[in-house]
N, C-alpha and C positions, 0 to 999 in steps of 0.2 A: 504494500500500500504506500502511495506517495502523495504528499501534499504538493499541489501544483501551483496554487496561488493563494495569496492572503490579501484581504481588503480591510482597510480602516475607514470608518465613518465617524465624524464628529457630529453628534446630534444635539438638538436643544428642544426639550419637551416642557411646555408651560405647565406649571402646577395649578391645580384647581383652586388653591388658596395659598397665600404666603405662608412659609414655614420658618418660624423664628427659633433660633437656638442662641447659646452664648456667643457663637461666632458671628451672628448677624441674621439677616432676613433673606431667604431665597424665594424667588418667584418663577425662575426657570431652571431646570436641571440639565446641565450639559455633561454628557458622557461620551466615551468612545466605544463604538460597536466594532467587534472584530469578527470577520468572516473568513473561514478557511475552507478551501475546496480541493478536492482530489478524488480520483476514481469515481466520479459521479456523486460524491457525498459532500454535503455542506454542513459545517459546524459553526455555531454561533457563540460568542462570548461578549461580555460587557466589562469594560474598564471603568471603575467607579471613582476615578480621580475627578476633581471639580475644577471650576474655572479659577479659583484662587487657592493659595496654600494655607487654608484655615484649619481643616481637620488634620491634614497631612501636608508634608512638604511637597508632595506630588501634586501637579496640576495637569490639566489636559495637554498643555503644551509640552511639559516635561515627559509625560507618558507617550505622547505621539513621537517625540524625538527618540526616546529609548526603544520604542517598538520599531520605528522605521529604520534606525541606524544600527541597532544591535540585536534585538530579540528576533525579529522576523528573519533577518539574514541567517541567524543560527538555525532556525527551523527549516528554512528552504535549502540550506547547504548540508543538512544532516538527515539521516533516516531515523525516525522514531518508531519504536515497536509498541509503545504504550504511552498514555498521557503522563504516567509517573516518571518517564524518562526526561521530561522537559525541565523540571527543577534542577537536576544535575547539570544539564546542558546550559541552563541560564545562570548557574551559580557564579560564573565569572563576572556577571553584572551585579555589583553590590547595591543592595537596597532596591528601590523602585518596585515594591511589591504589587502595587495596583496595576502597573503596566504588565508585570509578569502574570498576574491573576487573570487579566482580561484575555490574554493569548492562551493561557493554560485552559481556561474555561471552554474556549472554542475547540481546543484539542480534545478535551474530555467529551464534548458533544459529538465531534467527528468520529472518534474511536467507538463511542457508544452506539452511534447509528450504524457503523460498519459491522457491529456485532449484534445489531437489532436488540439492544438492551436499553432500558431506561437508565438515567443517571443514578437513581436510587439503587438499581441492581449493580451498577458499576461500583458504587460506594460500599457495597455489601451491607445494605441497610436492613436486610431481612432479620426478623426477630422470632425467637422460638415461641410457638403457641401450641400447647400440648406436645405432640411428638413431631411436629413439622415446623419448618421455618417459612414465614410469610413476610412479604413486604408491607409496611404500613400503608394504608390507603388514604389516611389523612393525618394532619398534625394540628395541634392547638396553636393558635397565633394570637398576638397582641397588637396593640396600636400605639404608635408614638405620637404624642401631642405636643406641638410647639408652644412656645411661650405665648400667653394671651394677655390682653391689656389689663384685665382685672381678675381677681379670684372668681368673681361671679361669672365672668365670661368663660373662664376655664371650666367651671362646674357645668355650665350649659353645654359646652362642647363635649365634655366627657359623657354627659347624659345621652347625647346623641350617639356617640360611639357604642355605649352600652346597649342602646336600643337596636343597634345593627348587629349585635351578637358578640362583640369583643368582650372577653372575660378577663383580660389583663390590660391595665393601662400604664403607660410610661409617660411621665411628664418631664419636659425640659426645665431646668432651673438655672439661675445665675445669681450673683450677689444682689441683694435687695429684692429679689423675686424668687423666694424659696420657701421658707417655713410657713408663711401665710398661705401659700398655694396648697401645701400639703394639708394644713389644718382645715382649709375650706373644703377640700375633697373628702377628708375623713369625716367631717361633720355631716356631709351630705350622703356619702357612700361608705359607711363604716366597715363593710366587709369585702369590698372589691380587692382583687389582687392589684397592688399599686407599687410602682417603683419610680425612682427619680434618676435623672441623668444630668450630670453637671458639665460634661464635656471639658474637663480640666480647668474649670473657671475659678477654683478656690486654692488657698494655700493652707498649710497646717495651722496657721494662726486663726483660721475660720472654724476650728474644730467645734466650737460651741454651737454653730449652726447645725451641724450634723447630730450633736448630742440632743438638740431640741427636737430632732426628728426621730430619735431612737425609740420612742414609745408609740410611734404612728403605725406600727405593724407593717413596715415596708418589706417587700420581697428583697430589695437590695438598693444600695446606693452606687450608681455607676460612675466610675472615673471622676471622683471629686477633685483630685489633685493633678499635678503636672502630667502632660501627655507622655513624657519619657521617664516617669518616676516609678520606682518600686519601693525604695527605702522609706520615703515619707508616708507612703500608704501603709507600711508595716506599723508605724507609730499610730496612725489614725485608727486602723482596724483594732488595735489593742484597746482603744478607748470606747469602742462601740459594740453594742449587742447586734445591731443590724449588719448583715453581710455586705462587704464591699465587693463590687464586681469591677474587674479591670477590662478596659477596651483598648484605648489608644496605646497603652504601655506594652501590649502583647503583640509582638510581630513574628513570633516563632514558637516552636515547642520548647525551646530552651528558655525563652522568656517566661512561658507558662509554668515550667517546672520551678524556676527560681521564685516566681511570685507565690505559688502554692506552698512550696516547702518552707519559705521564709515567713509566711503568714501575711503577705501583703493583701490578699483577697481570699475569698471562699468560693467565688463564682467567676467564670470567665465568659465574656461575650466574644463569640467567634464570628468574625466577618471574613469570608474568604478573600475579599479584595485587600483587606489590611494585612493579612498574613502571607500573601503571595500565591494563593490559589487553593484548590480543593485538596491537593495532596498534603499540604502543610496543615490545612484545617482538620483533616482526618487524624493526623498525628496529634494535634492538640486535643481533639476530642478523646482519643484513646488514652492519652496521658492523664487528662482530667478524670476520666473514669477510674483509673488506677488509684487516684488520690481521693476518690469518692466526692469529687467536686462537680456539681452540675454545670452544664453549659447551655447557652442559648444562642440563636443566630440573630445578629444585628442586621439592620438594613442601612442602605446608602441611597435611598430613593431610586432604586433601580427600575428600569423598564421591565417588561415581562421576560426579557431574555435573561437578565441577571436574577430576577425573582425566581425563575424556574430552577436555576441552580441552587439558590438558597433554600428553597422548599425541599429539594432532594437531599441536601446535606443535613437539613434539620430533621429528617426522618431517621437519622442514626439514633441508637438507643439512649445515649447519654445527653441528648438534647431534651432534657426533662422540663425545662422552663419555656414558656411561650416566647417566640421570637418576634422581631419587628417585621413581620411578613404580611402586611395588611393587603387588602384587596386592591386591585389595579386602580379602581375608581377612587380610592382614598387619596391618591396623588394626581392621577391623570384622567382627563376627560375621555381620551382614547388611547389605548395602549398600542404597541406595535406588534403584538402577538394575538393569536386566536387559539383556544378560547382565553379570554382574560381571566385573571385570578379573582376568585370570589371567596367570601367568608360566609358560612352558614349561621343559622340562629344559635348554634352551640359554640360559636367562636372557633370553628375548625375550617381548614383549607385542604382541598384535595391534593394529593401528591401525584404529579403526572406519571402515567404508566406507559406512554408511548416511547418510542426509541429516542435516545438522547434527552434533550430538554423537555420533550413531550408536548410542546406547543409549536404552532407554525408561525413564522414571521410573516406579517402582512407587508408585502413589498411597497405598496402605495403608502401605507402609514409611515413606513420607515423613510421613504423618499421625502414625504412631506415635512419631516423634522430634521432632515440631513442638512448640515451646513457645508461640509466639505468631505471629499473622499480621496483615497489614494490606493492604487493597486500595485501589488508586488507579485512577480512571477518567478518561478524556478528557472534558473538558467540552463 
């Protein structure tokens, strides 16, 4: 089997509503779509870098550069026997995990379709039920809620998401917009599964803020301190009953092992884009399972291409907490895949069973949101 060409597309998808975090406000989501073709098979992947270096140092421009000048030539100049071969091939490129993950995702889809297997099958997601192993048909998902103008506005938005079936709510927080939001939600919804995400907006000097949340029965506090920190999180976790979950600080299985063994966190958010792809995500999943630490799948406002991969990885057994894998219509009026992802009244989402990502890319929809393209061919 030979990959003959690879295409990059920069897309811009308008959000149905502004999404505010401690980084700022987003109204349009720009990502890079990766397409690989060979032997009559097409694989799709999504690079989740953004327009600016806010969540990560990677941007669409840096990812495009690294894909164009380094990663794509490596794939076209070498023969891969399996998608797991790619991380070793790409190891000479330091960092740039989002660029790597976008291309690796397309390779996983391509190889899965060649074997007529779903991504969940490729990831060995089957779980034992009685005497047989079966693939999960659905997963429980949650919703991520951006910062709102007032606690009352947040309460009403959460009420709407609960009516849509979501059973776990995550809210964004930042300094001066934190404890009051949690208290307002707990007063209105005392029993919902609730967690907060700080996106690295605080320092250890703000520990009192998190102590004030410690009796709010939160599932977790996500990445309260610096994006590259493990040491300060150890100190904060010692002071809290609530579990800290690390996101931005975890880029590899080695990072995860250090954080868990040193007590910097009790839970890990696995984003395939942040850690360099599905191969590394599975390693982190397996490592966390050995430490009896639950994991969940975070989102980066992906289109249906990236969401399909996230849903498949979230079907692995140690993804015991609901991920940020909301319905397509939560973020986009029209997705670029069919069928779009939906959430049922029990807060569950179907795991695609078709070959590869298990959904079809709608070419017209993709063309409508494409800003630029570049094609690369095997010499």
